[in-house]
N, C-alpha and C positions, 0 to 999 in steps of 0.2 A: 767784838766786831760792831762797827757802826751800822745802824739800820736807817735806810732812806727809802721812803715809799713814794715812788714817782709813777704810779699807775692809777691816778685819780680819775682819768677819763673812763675807766671801767667801773670805779666805785670809790667815792670819797669816804673817809672815816666818819663815824657818827659823832657829832658834837655832843659832849657830855651834858650840855644844857638841854639838848633835845631829848636825850635819854631820860632826864629827870621828869619832864612833863609826860613822857610815855608811861612811866612806871605804874601809876595808879590804875591804868586801863588794862593791865595784864591780870590783876588780882582783885583789887577792891571794886573797881567800876567795870565789871566784866559783862554787864547786861547787853542785850541786843538793842541797838538804838531805835529799832522799828516798833518795839513793844510800847504799850500804853502805860503799864505799871511803872513804879518809881525806879526800878532797876535800870530802865532804859533812859532815864532823864539825863544823867551825867554823860553817858556815851553819845547821846544825840547832841547835847550842847557842845561836846568836844568836836564832833564832826562839823557842826556848823561854824564853830570858831575857826577851825582849820580852813574851811571853805573861804571864810572872810580873809584869812591871812594869805592864802594863795592868791585870791583875787587882788588884794592890795599889791602883791609882788608884780602882777601883770597889768595893773590899772584896769581891772575888769569888775563887773558886778558879780557878787557871790553866786547868784543863780545861774551863771554861765559856766561854772566850774563843776566838772563831773569826775569823780575819783575812779581810778583804775588800779590794777596791780603793778604795772610797770610801763615804761615808755613804749615798748613794743606793742603792748595791748592798746595803748592810746593811739598809736599810729595805725594799727589794724582797724580800730574802731572808726577812725577818721576816714580812711580810704574806702574800706568796704562798706561802712555805714552810709557814707554819702553816695557812693557809686550805686549801691543797690536801691537806695531811696529815690534816686533820680534817673534810673535807667530808662524810664519811659520817654524821656526827652533827649537822651544821648548816652553813649557808652564809650566815650573817649576820655583818657586821662593823660596828664603831662607831669612828668617828674624829672628831676635832674639826674644825670648819670652817676653822681657821687652820693646818692641817698643811702641811708642806713638800710640794711637788708630787710628790716621789718616793713619798710616802705616798698622796696623793690620786689620782695616776695609776695606782698599783698597784691601788687599789680599783676604778677604772674598768675596768682590764684584767680583774679578777676578775669584775666584773659581766657582762662579755661571756661568761663561762663559767657564768653562772647564779647567781652570788652576789648578795646584796642588801646594802645598807648604810644606816646612819643617821649623821647628822652632829650632834655635840654643839655647841650654841651657846656663844658667849662673850659677856661683857658689854662695855660700852664701854671698860673698862680692859684688855680682852684676856684676862681670866681665864675659864676654863671654868665653866659653871654645873653644878657637881657634883650639885646637887639634882635635875637632870634626867637624870643618867646612869642611875640604876636603872630609870627609866621606859622607857628605850630598850632595855634588855637583854631579850632573848627567850630561849626555850629553845633556839632555833637559833643563838644568838650564840656564836661561837668565839673572837673576838679583839676587844679594845679597844685602840686605839692613840692615845695622847695624848702630844704632845711635852712635854719637860721645860721647855724655854725656847724662845720663838719666835725665828726667824731674822731677822725684820724689826723687830718692836717690842720685843724683848727680855724680854717678860713671862714670869716664872717661874710655872709651874703648880703647883697643890696636888696633886702626884702621890701623896704618901703617903695623903692623904684619899681620892683616887680608888681606890687599892689597897685601902683599908679597905672601901670600898663593894663592890668586886668580891669581896673575901674573904667578906663577909657573904652575897652572892649565891651564891657557890660552896658555902658551908655548906648553904644551902637546897637547892641543886641536888644535892649529895651525898646528902641525905636522900631525894631523889626519884630517885636513881641516874642523874643527868644529868651528863655530863662537865663539868669546870670551864671557865670563861672565862679565856683567857690575857690578860695585860696587857703590851703593848709600849710603849716610849717611845723616841722619836727624841730622843736626848740629844746630837746632833752639836754643837749650839751651847752645851751646858752642861758636858759631861764635859771635865775638864781646865781648866775656867774657874771653876766653882763646885763645892763639895763634892758628890759623888755617891756614895751608898752603896746598892748594890742590895738589901742586906738591910733597911736602914731604910726604903727606898722600897717594898719589897715587890713588885717587878716580876718578870716572867718573861723578858722580852727587852729588850735595850737596844742602840741603835746609837750609835757614836761614831766620830770621824774625827780624825786627827792634825793636820790643817790648822787646827783650831780652837785648838790649844795649842802652836804653834810647831814642829810636826813637818812631815815631808815630805808632798807630794802623793802620791796613789796608795797610801796606807796607811790603813786603817780597820778596824773590828772590829764584831762582833755578839756580845753576851753572851747566852747561852742557858742558862737555869736547867735543872738536871738534871730529866729527866722530861717536858720539853716535846716534843710530837710535831711534827716539822718536816721537810719535804722539802727536799733540796738543789735549787738552781736550775741549777747547772752539773754536768752529768754527766761522768764520766771516772774519774780516779784516786781514791785514798783520802786525799789531802791534807786537812788540817784535820779529822781524824777522820771523813772521809767526808762532811762537811757542805758542802765547797766544793772541787771538783776543780781541779787545775791548779797549776803551779809558782808558789810564793809569791814576792812581791816582797821578797826578803830584805833588801836595803839599806833600803828604805822601812819595813819592819816593824821592823827594828832601830832605825831612827831614831824611829819611833813609840814604841817602848818607852822610849828615853831621854827623849823629850819627856814621856811620861807620868810618869816618875820625877821629872823637874824640876818638872812641874806640881804633883805631890803635895807636894813639899818647899817650893815657893815660892808656892803659891796665895794664901795669906793676905797675904804681902808684896805680891804683884802687885795684888791687889784693894784693899788698903788704899791703894795709890797711885792706882789708876784711879778708884775711886768719887768722891773729891773732885773730880778733874779732869772726870769725866763731869758731875757736878752743877754745876760751874763753867761748862762749855760750855752746858748747858741754861739756866742763869740768865742768862748773857750774851746768848744768842739771844733768849730771851723778853723780856728787858729792852730790848734795842736795836732789835728788829725788830717792828713792829706786825703784827697779823693773822697770827700764827703759833701753831700748837697743838702741844703735845707728845703723841705717840701712845704708848699703853701705860701701864701702871701706873707712877706716879712712884717708888714704893718697891720693889715686887716686880719688879725688872728686872735684867738682866745688868749687871755692874759697868762694862762699857765701851760700853753701848748708848745712843745718842741718836737718836731718830727724831722728826722734826718735819715738819709740813705747812705750806707757805707758800702763801698765797692769791694768785691772779691770775697766777702764772707756772708754767712747766713745769720739772719736775725735771731733764730732760735738758739744758736750757739752763743751768741752775745748775751741773750737773756739768761741762760743757765750760768754762764761765767759771772755775770753781774750779780745774780742771786747768791752766788758763793761768797761774794764780798758784801752782802747785805743790801743790795740795791734792787728794788722791784720796779720794773718798767714793762713795756709791752712792745710787741712787734707789729701792732696794728689794732684793728677793732677787736674789742673783747669778745664779740660774737664769732669771730673767725680766727682768733689767735692760735687755736689748736688744729685748724684745717690745713695748714701748710700750703695755702694757696696764695698766689700773688694778689695783693690788694687791688680791688677794682677801682678804688679811689686814686691810688698812685698811677695805675695804668691810664686812667682817664686824664691825668695831668701830664702825661707823656714820659713818665719814668719807665725806662726799659725793664722788661720782666725780670731779667737776671739781677738787676739792681734793687727791684722791689723786695726781693727776698732778704736783702740786707738792711731793711728799714727798721728804725727804732722810734718809738713814741715815748717821750718823757713828759708826763703831765703833772704839774705842780699843784700843791694845795696851799691853803691859807697859813699853815704852820711851818712852811719850808724856811730854811735859813741859808745864809750865804755859805756857811760852813758845809751844809748839805750839798749845795751846788758845786762847790770847789772839790769836794770829795768825789762826787759823781763824775765830774769832768776828768779828774785825774785817773780814777779807776777805769772809766770808759776808754781812755787813751791806752792804758795798759792792756786791757782785754782785746781791743782791736789790733794792737801790735802783735800780741801773742797768737791770735787766730790767723792773722795774715801771714805770720811766719810759717804756719802749718798749711796754708792754702796754696795749692799748685797754680791756681788762677793768678794769684798775686805775684808768684815767682815768675810767671810767664810775662808779666808786664814790668 
């Protein structure tokens, strides 16, 4: 049976070249990088080299990169850290309505501490309504968090435009002696996949994770621009410049650094391969299967993202049947795929709740082939047909 892995939005496979550079740090170079003796030398050098590699991926300075365990931790650190450090001057946050749950739940936790929040709406294409942003900003606003690319529908947001709006607001605030609003972006699904330049984007904080660009699990980072006031979430030692206490995951971070280097060097080649295959899968699905809709903007989307909603059947059933023929996909965010709840992202772009449950996410990787895509489209068509034949809802229509 053919095997096709199309759940790369939840986790990409580890690149063998990345694994090779990680190996020595599991056994031979096992020392603590914070120690003064020689056993800590190679691990410390490995950490700092990885910091430089990640910084190059983002066009950042290495000293602005702080390693975390995953993207959710980086998002929590950004929102809670900034909010708590700046609460004396304001307790209002702004996020988009389609953010990852690690952002939305962080806001809910902060609301229990007396913070307030506003949600920026998106259109039916999943793109934020930037014209509404300035209206939401108050004197008490300390942070705006807008993801760079959505984890479900793949929509790429106009972040540079968002930053320009905040820059204008901050200029006016400066004249009135009010502290600036910080801009954070969850770039977990974008960094290492599409070009990300923190200087061009004009952001203050950025979250990324190595599992999005063929690196290991358990390694992620938060970019923090110089001058941003932020509290650590983990108390203890002085690791990561005092921003995150605790012994670092040296093998994972070394792997993340190598994966970042490869992503920077190979990104154009990878995307030039994936985009046509993504478009082919979309075209085959929409042509062969009736009553299916593409979710998200058709153009401004990640190179490997295909999110569709199929009427009259459940996504979980589709997943199981596809798995039987060797195809791995997702029915939404990896963090909610077992919750059996309608996606808040799809609801936000106007997909009816009953259709949300029939949504499928196919996310491609750099090693995908045309044969894989054609096999997936053909098997998907068969599965949908069989499930619809058993669906009383389909028969009624």
